[in-house]
NUBADO-634178 format. One record per residue (C-alpha): residue number from 1; residue in one letter; x, y negated, z negated. Coordinates in Angstrom, 2 decimals, always signed. Last residue first. Layout:
# NUBADO-634178
<pt><pos>NUM</pos><code>A</code><east>X</east><north>Y</north><up>Z</up></pt>
...
END
This chain:
# NUBADO-634178
<pt><pos>176</pos><code>X</code><east>-0.47</east><north>-27.88</north><up>+39.23</up></pt>
<pt><pos>175</pos><code>X</code><east>-3.32</east><north>-30.06</north><up>+40.22</up></pt>
<pt><pos>174</pos><code>X</code><east>-2.45</east><north>-29.50</north><up>+44.07</up></pt>
<pt><pos>173</pos><code>X</code><east>-3.41</east><north>-25.60</north><up>+43.83</up></pt>
<pt><pos>172</pos><code>X</code><east>-6.60</east><north>-26.15</north><up>+46.36</up></pt>
<pt><pos>171</pos><code>X</code><east>-5.48</east><north>-28.99</north><up>+47.99</up></pt>
<pt><pos>170</pos><code>X</code><east>-2.29</east><north>-27.48</north><up>+49.04</up></pt>
<pt><pos>169</pos><code>X</code><east>-4.29</east><north>-24.08</north><up>+50.03</up></pt>
<pt><pos>168</pos><code>X</code><east>-6.16</east><north>-26.13</north><up>+52.49</up></pt>
<pt><pos>167</pos><code>X</code><east>-2.89</east><north>-28.23</north><up>+53.74</up></pt>
<pt><pos>166</pos><code>X</code><east>-1.36</east><north>-24.80</north><up>+54.59</up></pt>
<pt><pos>165</pos><code>X</code><east>+2.76</east><north>-25.37</north><up>+55.54</up></pt>
<pt><pos>164</pos><code>X</code><east>+3.71</east><north>-24.32</north><up>+52.03</up></pt>
<pt><pos>163</pos><code>X</code><east>+0.54</east><north>-23.43</north><up>+49.76</up></pt>
<pt><pos>162</pos><code>X</code><east>+1.39</east><north>-20.18</north><up>+49.22</up></pt>
<pt><pos>161</pos><code>X</code><east>+4.89</east><north>-20.52</north><up>+48.04</up></pt>
<pt><pos>160</pos><code>X</code><east>+4.20</east><north>-23.67</north><up>+45.70</up></pt>
<pt><pos>159</pos><code>X</code><east>+1.05</east><north>-21.63</north><up>+43.87</up></pt>
<pt><pos>158</pos><code>X</code><east>+3.47</east><north>-18.46</north><up>+43.43</up></pt>
<pt><pos>157</pos><code>X</code><east>+6.63</east><north>-20.39</north><up>+42.14</up></pt>
<pt><pos>156</pos><code>X</code><east>+3.73</east><north>-22.42</north><up>+39.95</up></pt>
<pt><pos>155</pos><code>X</code><east>+2.39</east><north>-18.78</north><up>+38.76</up></pt>
<pt><pos>154</pos><code>X</code><east>+5.75</east><north>-17.56</north><up>+37.95</up></pt>
<pt><pos>153</pos><code>X</code><east>+6.93</east><north>-20.41</north><up>+36.14</up></pt>
<pt><pos>152</pos><code>X</code><east>+3.65</east><north>-20.52</north><up>+33.91</up></pt>
<pt><pos>151</pos><code>X</code><east>+3.96</east><north>-16.88</north><up>+33.31</up></pt>
<pt><pos>150</pos><code>X</code><east>+7.74</east><north>-16.88</north><up>+32.29</up></pt>
<pt><pos>149</pos><code>X</code><east>+6.82</east><north>-20.04</north><up>+30.05</up></pt>
<pt><pos>148</pos><code>X</code><east>+3.85</east><north>-18.45</north><up>+28.14</up></pt>
<pt><pos>147</pos><code>X</code><east>+0.61</east><north>-19.74</north><up>+29.54</up></pt>
<pt><pos>146</pos><code>X</code><east>-2.23</east><north>-20.93</north><up>+26.93</up></pt>
<pt><pos>145</pos><code>X</code><east>-1.65</east><north>-24.37</north><up>+27.74</up></pt>
<pt><pos>144</pos><code>X</code><east>-2.59</east><north>-23.87</north><up>+31.38</up></pt>
<pt><pos>143</pos><code>X</code><east>-5.53</east><north>-22.18</north><up>+30.67</up></pt>
<pt><pos>142</pos><code>X</code><east>-8.19</east><north>-24.50</north><up>+32.73</up></pt>
<pt><pos>141</pos><code>X</code><east>-5.35</east><north>-24.74</north><up>+35.33</up></pt>
<pt><pos>140</pos><code>X</code><east>-5.14</east><north>-20.96</north><up>+35.55</up></pt>
<pt><pos>139</pos><code>X</code><east>-8.89</east><north>-20.34</north><up>+35.87</up></pt>
<pt><pos>138</pos><code>X</code><east>-8.93</east><north>-23.25</north><up>+38.83</up></pt>
<pt><pos>137</pos><code>X</code><east>-6.05</east><north>-22.01</north><up>+40.62</up></pt>
<pt><pos>136</pos><code>X</code><east>-7.29</east><north>-18.24</north><up>+40.47</up></pt>
<pt><pos>135</pos><code>X</code><east>-10.48</east><north>-19.44</north><up>+41.67</up></pt>
<pt><pos>134</pos><code>X</code><east>-8.91</east><north>-21.53</north><up>+44.48</up></pt>
<pt><pos>133</pos><code>X</code><east>-6.59</east><north>-18.74</north><up>+45.05</up></pt>
<pt><pos>132</pos><code>X</code><east>-9.38</east><north>-16.13</north><up>+45.45</up></pt>
<pt><pos>131</pos><code>X</code><east>-11.46</east><north>-18.34</north><up>+47.80</up></pt>
<pt><pos>130</pos><code>X</code><east>-8.35</east><north>-19.14</north><up>+49.98</up></pt>
<pt><pos>129</pos><code>X</code><east>-7.05</east><north>-15.60</north><up>+50.68</up></pt>
<pt><pos>128</pos><code>X</code><east>-3.52</east><north>-17.12</north><up>+51.89</up></pt>
<pt><pos>127</pos><code>X</code><east>-1.59</east><north>-13.88</north><up>+51.56</up></pt>
<pt><pos>126</pos><code>X</code><east>+2.11</east><north>-13.83</north><up>+51.94</up></pt>
<pt><pos>125</pos><code>X</code><east>+2.42</east><north>-10.59</north><up>+50.43</up></pt>
<pt><pos>124</pos><code>X</code><east>+4.91</east><north>-12.09</north><up>+47.82</up></pt>
<pt><pos>123</pos><code>X</code><east>+2.64</east><north>-14.82</north><up>+47.69</up></pt>
<pt><pos>122</pos><code>X</code><east>-0.55</east><north>-12.88</north><up>+46.90</up></pt>
<pt><pos>121</pos><code>X</code><east>+1.41</east><north>-10.66</north><up>+44.17</up></pt>
<pt><pos>120</pos><code>X</code><east>+3.05</east><north>-13.53</north><up>+42.50</up></pt>
<pt><pos>119</pos><code>X</code><east>-0.51</east><north>-15.34</north><up>+41.93</up></pt>
<pt><pos>118</pos><code>X</code><east>-2.34</east><north>-11.86</north><up>+40.67</up></pt>
<pt><pos>117</pos><code>X</code><east>+0.33</east><north>-10.91</north><up>+38.50</up></pt>
<pt><pos>116</pos><code>X</code><east>+0.42</east><north>-14.69</north><up>+36.93</up></pt>
<pt><pos>115</pos><code>X</code><east>-3.40</east><north>-14.67</north><up>+36.83</up></pt>
<pt><pos>114</pos><code>X</code><east>-3.22</east><north>-11.48</north><up>+34.93</up></pt>
<pt><pos>113</pos><code>X</code><east>-0.46</east><north>-12.78</north><up>+32.67</up></pt>
<pt><pos>112</pos><code>X</code><east>-2.88</east><north>-15.26</north><up>+31.76</up></pt>
<pt><pos>111</pos><code>X</code><east>-5.08</east><north>-12.56</north><up>+29.88</up></pt>
<pt><pos>110</pos><code>X</code><east>-8.36</east><north>-12.42</north><up>+30.89</up></pt>
<pt><pos>109</pos><code>X</code><east>-11.25</east><north>-13.72</north><up>+28.28</up></pt>
<pt><pos>108</pos><code>X</code><east>-10.96</east><north>-17.10</north><up>+30.03</up></pt>
<pt><pos>107</pos><code>X</code><east>-11.94</east><north>-15.68</north><up>+33.53</up></pt>
<pt><pos>106</pos><code>X</code><east>-13.20</east><north>-19.00</north><up>+34.48</up></pt>
<pt><pos>105</pos><code>X</code><east>-15.99</east><north>-19.91</north><up>+31.75</up></pt>
<pt><pos>104</pos><code>X</code><east>-17.40</east><north>-16.34</north><up>+31.93</up></pt>
<pt><pos>103</pos><code>X</code><east>-16.45</east><north>-14.27</north><up>+35.14</up></pt>
<pt><pos>102</pos><code>X</code><east>-18.52</east><north>-13.88</north><up>+38.04</up></pt>
<pt><pos>101</pos><code>X</code><east>-15.49</east><north>-15.77</north><up>+40.22</up></pt>
<pt><pos>100</pos><code>X</code><east>-13.19</east><north>-14.07</north><up>+38.71</up></pt>
<pt><pos>99</pos><code>X</code><east>-14.93</east><north>-10.68</north><up>+39.68</up></pt>
<pt><pos>98</pos><code>X</code><east>-15.58</east><north>-11.52</north><up>+43.02</up></pt>
<pt><pos>97</pos><code>X</code><east>-12.14</east><north>-13.24</north><up>+43.67</up></pt>
<pt><pos>96</pos><code>X</code><east>-10.62</east><north>-9.64</north><up>+42.91</up></pt>
<pt><pos>95</pos><code>X</code><east>-13.79</east><north>-7.53</north><up>+44.74</up></pt>
<pt><pos>94</pos><code>X</code><east>-12.92</east><north>-9.82</north><up>+47.92</up></pt>
<pt><pos>93</pos><code>X</code><east>-9.03</east><north>-9.13</north><up>+47.50</up></pt>
<pt><pos>92</pos><code>X</code><east>-9.31</east><north>-5.22</north><up>+47.02</up></pt>
<pt><pos>91</pos><code>X</code><east>-11.95</east><north>-5.43</north><up>+49.83</up></pt>
<pt><pos>90</pos><code>X</code><east>-9.39</east><north>-7.28</north><up>+51.96</up></pt>
<pt><pos>89</pos><code>X</code><east>-6.44</east><north>-4.70</north><up>+51.11</up></pt>
<pt><pos>88</pos><code>X</code><east>-9.05</east><north>-1.58</north><up>+51.89</up></pt>
<pt><pos>87</pos><code>X</code><east>-9.80</east><north>-3.34</north><up>+55.28</up></pt>
<pt><pos>86</pos><code>X</code><east>-6.27</east><north>-3.60</north><up>+56.09</up></pt>
<pt><pos>85</pos><code>X</code><east>-5.40</east><north>-0.01</north><up>+54.77</up></pt>
<pt><pos>84</pos><code>X</code><east>-8.20</east><north>+1.22</north><up>+57.32</up></pt>
<pt><pos>83</pos><code>X</code><east>-7.34</east><north>-0.78</north><up>+60.54</up></pt>
<pt><pos>82</pos><code>X</code><east>-3.41</east><north>-0.13</north><up>+59.87</up></pt>
<pt><pos>81</pos><code>X</code><east>-1.70</east><north>-3.42</north><up>+60.31</up></pt>
<pt><pos>80</pos><code>X</code><east>-1.24</east><north>-3.55</north><up>+56.35</up></pt>
<pt><pos>79</pos><code>X</code><east>+1.02</east><north>-0.30</north><up>+56.35</up></pt>
<pt><pos>78</pos><code>X</code><east>+3.14</east><north>-1.66</north><up>+59.29</up></pt>
<pt><pos>77</pos><code>X</code><east>+4.07</east><north>-4.98</north><up>+57.52</up></pt>
<pt><pos>76</pos><code>X</code><east>+4.44</east><north>-3.14</north><up>+54.20</up></pt>
<pt><pos>75</pos><code>X</code><east>+6.72</east><north>-0.59</north><up>+55.40</up></pt>
<pt><pos>74</pos><code>X</code><east>+8.90</east><north>-3.31</north><up>+56.93</up></pt>
<pt><pos>73</pos><code>X</code><east>+9.26</east><north>-5.16</north><up>+53.70</up></pt>
<pt><pos>72</pos><code>X</code><east>+10.42</east><north>-2.36</north><up>+51.94</up></pt>
<pt><pos>71</pos><code>X</code><east>+11.18</east><north>-2.95</north><up>+48.13</up></pt>
<pt><pos>70</pos><code>X</code><east>+9.79</east><north>-5.86</north><up>+47.61</up></pt>
<pt><pos>69</pos><code>X</code><east>+6.41</east><north>-5.05</north><up>+49.87</up></pt>
<pt><pos>68</pos><code>X</code><east>+5.94</east><north>-2.06</north><up>+47.55</up></pt>
<pt><pos>67</pos><code>X</code><east>+6.18</east><north>-4.32</north><up>+44.48</up></pt>
<pt><pos>66</pos><code>X</code><east>+3.22</east><north>-6.19</north><up>+46.15</up></pt>
<pt><pos>65</pos><code>X</code><east>+1.27</east><north>-3.28</north><up>+46.54</up></pt>
<pt><pos>64</pos><code>X</code><east>+1.58</east><north>-2.20</north><up>+42.90</up></pt>
<pt><pos>63</pos><code>X</code><east>+0.63</east><north>-6.02</north><up>+41.98</up></pt>
<pt><pos>62</pos><code>X</code><east>-2.38</east><north>-5.66</north><up>+43.94</up></pt>
<pt><pos>61</pos><code>X</code><east>-3.40</east><north>-2.26</north><up>+42.66</up></pt>
<pt><pos>60</pos><code>X</code><east>-2.68</east><north>-3.46</north><up>+38.91</up></pt>
<pt><pos>59</pos><code>X</code><east>-5.01</east><north>-6.53</north><up>+39.29</up></pt>
<pt><pos>58</pos><code>X</code><east>-7.35</east><north>-4.52</north><up>+40.56</up></pt>
<pt><pos>57</pos><code>X</code><east>-7.25</east><north>-2.32</north><up>+38.15</up></pt>
<pt><pos>56</pos><code>X</code><east>-7.02</east><north>-4.99</north><up>+35.23</up></pt>
<pt><pos>55</pos><code>X</code><east>-9.77</east><north>-6.61</north><up>+36.65</up></pt>
<pt><pos>54</pos><code>X</code><east>-11.93</east><north>-3.64</north><up>+36.77</up></pt>
<pt><pos>53</pos><code>X</code><east>-12.29</east><north>-1.05</north><up>+39.50</up></pt>
<pt><pos>52</pos><code>X</code><east>-15.02</east><north>+1.07</north><up>+39.97</up></pt>
<pt><pos>51</pos><code>X</code><east>-15.85</east><north>-0.31</north><up>+44.19</up></pt>
<pt><pos>50</pos><code>X</code><east>-12.24</east><north>-0.13</north><up>+44.61</up></pt>
<pt><pos>49</pos><code>X</code><east>-11.82</east><north>+3.83</north><up>+43.27</up></pt>
<pt><pos>48</pos><code>X</code><east>-11.16</east><north>+6.08</north><up>+46.21</up></pt>
<pt><pos>47</pos><code>X</code><east>-10.04</east><north>+3.55</north><up>+48.65</up></pt>
<pt><pos>46</pos><code>X</code><east>-7.49</east><north>+2.40</north><up>+45.87</up></pt>
<pt><pos>45</pos><code>X</code><east>-6.32</east><north>+5.65</north><up>+45.14</up></pt>
<pt><pos>44</pos><code>X</code><east>-5.83</east><north>+6.37</north><up>+49.21</up></pt>
<pt><pos>43</pos><code>X</code><east>-4.05</east><north>+3.48</north><up>+49.23</up></pt>
<pt><pos>42</pos><code>X</code><east>-1.57</east><north>+4.33</north><up>+46.65</up></pt>
<pt><pos>41</pos><code>X</code><east>-0.99</east><north>+7.83</north><up>+48.16</up></pt>
<pt><pos>40</pos><code>X</code><east>-0.21</east><north>+5.99</north><up>+51.31</up></pt>
<pt><pos>39</pos><code>X</code><east>+2.03</east><north>+3.74</north><up>+49.59</up></pt>
<pt><pos>38</pos><code>X</code><east>+4.23</east><north>+6.71</north><up>+48.64</up></pt>
<pt><pos>37</pos><code>X</code><east>+7.17</east><north>+5.57</north><up>+46.47</up></pt>
<pt><pos>36</pos><code>X</code><east>+6.18</east><north>+8.48</north><up>+43.74</up></pt>
<pt><pos>35</pos><code>X</code><east>+6.16</east><north>+5.69</north><up>+40.94</up></pt>
<pt><pos>34</pos><code>X</code><east>+3.17</east><north>+3.64</north><up>+43.12</up></pt>
<pt><pos>33</pos><code>X</code><east>+0.83</east><north>+6.91</north><up>+42.92</up></pt>
<pt><pos>32</pos><code>X</code><east>+1.53</east><north>+7.33</north><up>+39.01</up></pt>
<pt><pos>31</pos><code>X</code><east>+1.09</east><north>+3.74</north><up>+38.35</up></pt>
<pt><pos>30</pos><code>X</code><east>-2.49</east><north>+3.62</north><up>+40.53</up></pt>
<pt><pos>29</pos><code>X</code><east>-3.80</east><north>+7.09</north><up>+38.79</up></pt>
<pt><pos>28</pos><code>X</code><east>-2.97</east><north>+5.76</north><up>+35.30</up></pt>
<pt><pos>27</pos><code>X</code><east>-4.77</east><north>+2.76</north><up>+35.73</up></pt>
<pt><pos>26</pos><code>X</code><east>-7.67</east><north>+4.71</north><up>+37.54</up></pt>
<pt><pos>25</pos><code>X</code><east>-7.89</east><north>+6.62</north><up>+34.55</up></pt>
<pt><pos>24</pos><code>X</code><east>-7.73</east><north>+3.45</north><up>+32.14</up></pt>
<pt><pos>23</pos><code>X</code><east>-10.92</east><north>+2.38</north><up>+34.13</up></pt>
<pt><pos>22</pos><code>X</code><east>-12.93</east><north>+5.81</north><up>+33.95</up></pt>
<pt><pos>21</pos><code>X</code><east>-14.10</east><north>+5.21</north><up>+30.36</up></pt>
<pt><pos>20</pos><code>X</code><east>-14.99</east><north>+1.45</north><up>+30.55</up></pt>
<pt><pos>19</pos><code>X</code><east>-16.63</east><north>+2.24</north><up>+33.52</up></pt>
<pt><pos>18</pos><code>X</code><east>-18.72</east><north>+5.18</north><up>+31.93</up></pt>
<pt><pos>17</pos><code>X</code><east>-19.39</east><north>+2.79</north><up>+28.77</up></pt>
<pt><pos>16</pos><code>X</code><east>-20.81</east><north>+0.05</north><up>+30.87</up></pt>
<pt><pos>15</pos><code>X</code><east>-23.22</east><north>+2.77</north><up>+32.73</up></pt>
<pt><pos>14</pos><code>X</code><east>-24.02</east><north>+3.85</north><up>+29.55</up></pt>
<pt><pos>13</pos><code>X</code><east>-24.95</east><north>+0.60</north><up>+28.15</up></pt>
<pt><pos>12</pos><code>X</code><east>-27.04</east><north>-0.26</north><up>+31.30</up></pt>
<pt><pos>11</pos><code>X</code><east>-28.93</east><north>+3.01</north><up>+30.94</up></pt>
<pt><pos>10</pos><code>X</code><east>-29.63</east><north>+2.21</north><up>+27.28</up></pt>
<pt><pos>9</pos><code>X</code><east>-30.75</east><north>-1.00</north><up>+28.20</up></pt>
<pt><pos>8</pos><code>X</code><east>-33.26</east><north>+0.45</north><up>+30.97</up></pt>
<pt><pos>7</pos><code>X</code><east>-34.60</east><north>+2.75</north><up>+28.39</up></pt>
<pt><pos>6</pos><code>X</code><east>-35.39</east><north>+0.26</north><up>+25.62</up></pt>
<pt><pos>5</pos><code>X</code><east>-36.70</east><north>-2.02</north><up>+28.35</up></pt>
<pt><pos>4</pos><code>X</code><east>-38.99</east><north>+0.68</north><up>+29.46</up></pt>
<pt><pos>3</pos><code>X</code><east>-40.10</east><north>+1.58</north><up>+25.93</up></pt>
<pt><pos>2</pos><code>X</code><east>-41.02</east><north>-2.13</north><up>+25.13</up></pt>
<pt><pos>1</pos><code>X</code><east>-43.29</east><north>-2.28</north><up>+28.04</up></pt>
END
């Protein structure tokens, strides 16, 4: 029985090591595709890797989509209406929510810049994903004293923008 546990532990460690190795590669692909100014290429990278992404990758993907939105709102509205891209966007949001939800102690090990970037991106994209925003609000609130002034200001701005006209979200972010 002990041999089975050892083999299982080795496989688990090998999977974790492989994921750690691929995540920097994924981030480089996300950054490179967005530098090219081709949102379809960015969606292709997201589609290819969304299931392997860690929180940094997921945040980078969402942030890059939001930056595209700032530079070209018409493009964002058109591209997100396409069924395949909408499905990828929804998968990205669900994976973000799941990653934050599963993290120990409300994502305590993650940087506040990550929370700030996610909140800013959701606000820019006018995305009112209640589960993700609720988890993000709880995680941010638990670590508010550790936020740098810019991170706090950006997060507060985003929660205010997201909660306008949406009572359910307003309750989630009310402590802010």
